[in-house]
N, C-alpha and C positions, 0 to 999 in steps of 0.2 A: 719882876725879878725871880728866878727860878729857885725852887725850894732844894736844899741840900739834902740828899737821901743818903742816911747813914745806915741803909740797912745792908748787912753782909750778903752779897750775891755773887751768883757765878752766871755769866753769860756764855751760852753755848750755840756754837753755829753748825749748820748741817754737816759741813766738810769734817768736824770733830774738833776744830778749832775751840778752845775754852779759854775764858778769862776770869779770875777772881778779881773784883773789885778792892781798893785799899781797906776798906773796912773789913771785908771777908779775910783778907790777908793778914791783917793785925789779929783777927780772932784766933788765927792757926797757932799764934804764939810763936815758938823757936822751930816749926816745922820746916823742913826743907824738901819735903816731898809729900804727896797724899796717896792715899788708895781709894777708889771708888768701887762699892760694892754693890751689887744690884740687889733688888728686893728677893727676899727667899720665901715669902709666904704673902698670900692676899692681904691687902691692907697695909702692907709695908712699903717704905719708900728707899731709893737709892740712899746709900751712905757716903759720906766722905769723912775719912778717917785722918787726921794729920800725923806724920811720921817724922822722926828726928833722923832717920837714915834714908837713902834712896833705894835701898836694896827691895826689890819686888813692887816698888811703887813709882809713881808718876813723879818726875821731878819738877820742881817750881822754877820758872824762870822769871825774875822780879825786874819790873820797871821802876827805878828809882824816882823818876819824875813824878809820877802819881801814885806810887805804891801798889801799883796793880801787879799782878802775877798772871802768867800765861803757861798754858800747857795744852798738850793734845789729849783728847778723850774720846777716840772712836767709837768705842763700845758704847758709852752713854750717849753719843749724838744717834749712833743707830737705832739704839732702843727707843728713845723719845722722839725722833723724827717719824720714825715707823708709823706711829699712831695719828700723824698729821697728814694732811693731804699734800701730794708732791708740790702744788703750787704755792704753799706756804714758805715764803722766802726771807722771813724775818728771824732773827735769832730768838732763841729761849731764854728767859730770864727765870733763875732758880734761886730761892732764898736759901740761905743757910740757916737752919734752926738747931739750937744746940739740943742735943739728945744725951742726958745724963749717962745712960749705957754705953753709947758707942762712939760718939764724937759729934757729927753733924747730920742732920737729915736734910736732903735737897726738896724743897716745896716749891712747886710752878708758882710764879707771881701771877695774879689775876691782872688782865689789860681791859680797862674799862675806856671805850672810845665814845664821846659825845659828838652829836652832830651840831653844826652852827645853826642857830634858828634864823 
């Protein structure tokens, strides 16, 4: 039986397509849009800021069947995939970690692969 993952996360594809899972969307509260801000100093992360208006922000498109939300984030994809080999074809999974000062930080989730014995 698969485990239920209730971690708020963003899935990002190389083409800039992005999706927030249901838990992440619920974490945004009444937001209708988000802003993605790049790191400004070494040691900082990309920030995801919920917005109640769409002015200057990325509008969220919600899927009512699973509660997920989709949007386009080409700048985020270009920046993150630039650090990976061109042969990497999988999506990136980023956890939304609440930051009291700004909103949410995007933190890469580690992938652990185990070989069958």
